[in-house]
N, C-alpha and C positions, 0 to 999 in steps of 0.2 A: 064474623070469622071468615077466613078464606081457605080454599082448598090447598092442601100441601102439594098436590100434583100439578094443577094447572093455574092456581091462583084465583079461580072464580069465587065470587062471594057465595057463602053457604048460609042458609037460613037456620035459625035456632031449632035444635032438635032433629035436624036431618042427619041420617046415617050415611048417605051416599051423596057424592057431588052430582048435581043436576047437569053439569057441563061435561064431565069426563067419566063419571060413574065410579070414581075412586072412593073407597070406604073412608069414613071420617071418624076418627077416634075422639074421645072426650078431650076437649081443649087442644086438639091437634090443629096447627096452623103454621104458615110460613112466616118467620119473623119479619122478613123484608116486606111483606104485604100487609102488615098490621094496620098502618094508618094510610088511607088513600089520600092523594094530593091532586085535586082537580081532575079526578077521573083516572089518574095514573097512580098505581101503587107506589108507595114512598121509595121502596128499595129500587124499583126500576128507574124512577125519576132521578134518584141520587146517582145511580150508576150511569145514566145517560149524561147527566151534567158533568160527571167526572171524566167520562170518555171524551165528551166534546171538548172539555178543557185541555185534556192531554193531546187531542188531535190538533187543537188550535196552537198549543205551545210547540208541537212538533213542526207544524207548518211555519211558524214564526222562526224557529231555529234553523229550519231548512232554508228559509229565505235569506237569513243572515249568512249562513254558510256558503250559499251559492251566489250571493250578491243579487238575488232576485229583486226586481223592482227598482233597484238603484235609487233608493230614496223616495220612490213613489208610494202613494197611499193605496192600500188594498184592504177593503173592509175596515176592520177596527185596528189594523196593524200598519206600522210604518216600516217599510223594508229599507235596509241600508246595504252597503257592500260588505266584503269580508271584514271582520272585526269591527263592524259598525262604521266603516269608512263612508264618507259622503262624497259623491262625485264633485269635482271642481268645475266651475263654469268655463266653457271653452268657446263660446260664441260672442264674446264682447265685440261690439261694433265701434270702430273709431268715429264714424260719422254720427252715430247716435250719441256717443259721448260728447262730441263737439256741439251738437245741437242742444242737448240738455244742459251743458255747461253754460252756453250763451243765454239760454232761456232763464236759467236760475241764477244768473249773475255770478257764476263760479261756485255756488253751493254744491251742485252735483259733482263737481270735480273732487271735492273732499270725500264725499261718499264713495265715489268710484275708486279713488286711490286707496281708501281704507280697505275695500274689498280686494283690490289687486295685491296689496301688501299681505293680507291674510292668506290668500290663495298661493302666492309665491312662497311664503314661508312653509306652507304645508307641502306643496308639490316639490319643492327643492330640499326638503328635509334630508339630512344626512350628508350634505355637501360641506359641512363645517362652517357655514356662514349663516348670518341672520340679517334680514332687511329690517332696519329700524322703522318703528311705527310712525303713524301720521303725526302724532303729538310731538314726538322727538324731532321729526323733520321740520315742523312749523317753528318750534322754539329755537332750535339751533340755527335755522335759516335767519330768524330775526336777530339773534345774538351776533351772527357772523355777517350780517348785512347781505344775506343772500348767497354767500360763498358755499355754505354747506349744501344748498340745493343742488349745485353742480356736482359736488362730491357724491351726494346721495344717488343721483341719477346715473353717475358713472359706475358706481358699485352695483346698482340694480341691473344696468345694461350688461355688465360683465357676468353677473350671476345668471341672468337669463340665458345669455349666449352659451355658457358652459353647460347648463342643464338642458338646453335644447339638444346639444350634441350628446349629452348623457342619455336622452330618450330617443336618439336616432335621427334627429333633424339636423340637416346641414345648413347652417346660417353663417353669413359673413359679417353681419353687424354685431358689434359688441359695445362695451362701455365707452371706448374711444369714439366710436361713431356717434353714439348718443350725446356725448359731451361736446363734440365738434358742432353738431347741429344746434345745440343749445347756445354755444358761444357765438356761432354765426347768426343766431336769431336776431341780434341787435342790428345786423346789417341787412336782414331780410324781412324787416317789418314784423318780426315776431313769428314768421312762418316756421323758422327752424325749430322752435319749441314744439310745434304741432307735429313736425316730422319725427322728432325724438319720441313724442308720445305715441305716434303711430307704430314705431318700432317696438316700444315697450308693450303695447297692447297686443300686437301680433305675436310676439315671442311668449307673452304670458299665456295666450291661447294655446300655443304649441306645447309649452311645458305642462299645462293642465291636461291637455289631451294625452300626452305621454304618461302622466301620472295616472289618469283614469284607466288607460289600457294596461299599464304595468300592474295595477291592483285589481283588475277584473271588474272595473266599474263602467267601462265603455259599452 
């Protein structure tokens, strides 16, 4: 049995609590101290766990509301930005892309373009356009003997240019610039295609940076 005043354990037959001196009536005890749990009375343990859970939930919700951590891990929680938004990648390197594409015999190019398409569609959302996915690009390019590739890059260049300006970046290159470099590539030993890719990568970084700042993720 436990004291109703301080919670100290009371021996059988004792009339007063040895810890605080409070009188003990027959069968008098505190309900929350009935069953001890590893040295901590059950009621206190349950209260502690509940309070800890509430505090943790509060910290998590605050992290989401304030964009804390921007997707980084902290303890057992993963923090994202407002409304669970995840920051878009803003440091894509053209030279690293070039190197890994060569090393992997073009496989990395597919992975890279898949990520670019995903981030462009997210960062440019609301402009009334949609960049077709990698599978559509490959299939239609095969069906049209490569013609759709030029159309796809032209549209992507225009979309990126418009959204760069939307986020406050002054750029001069657009879809026409990208298309011309790709057409001239056949007279420039393929270099024009890489120039077009450089423009796409640079403007994708700009748009993603603008998106992160506009949504409090930067």
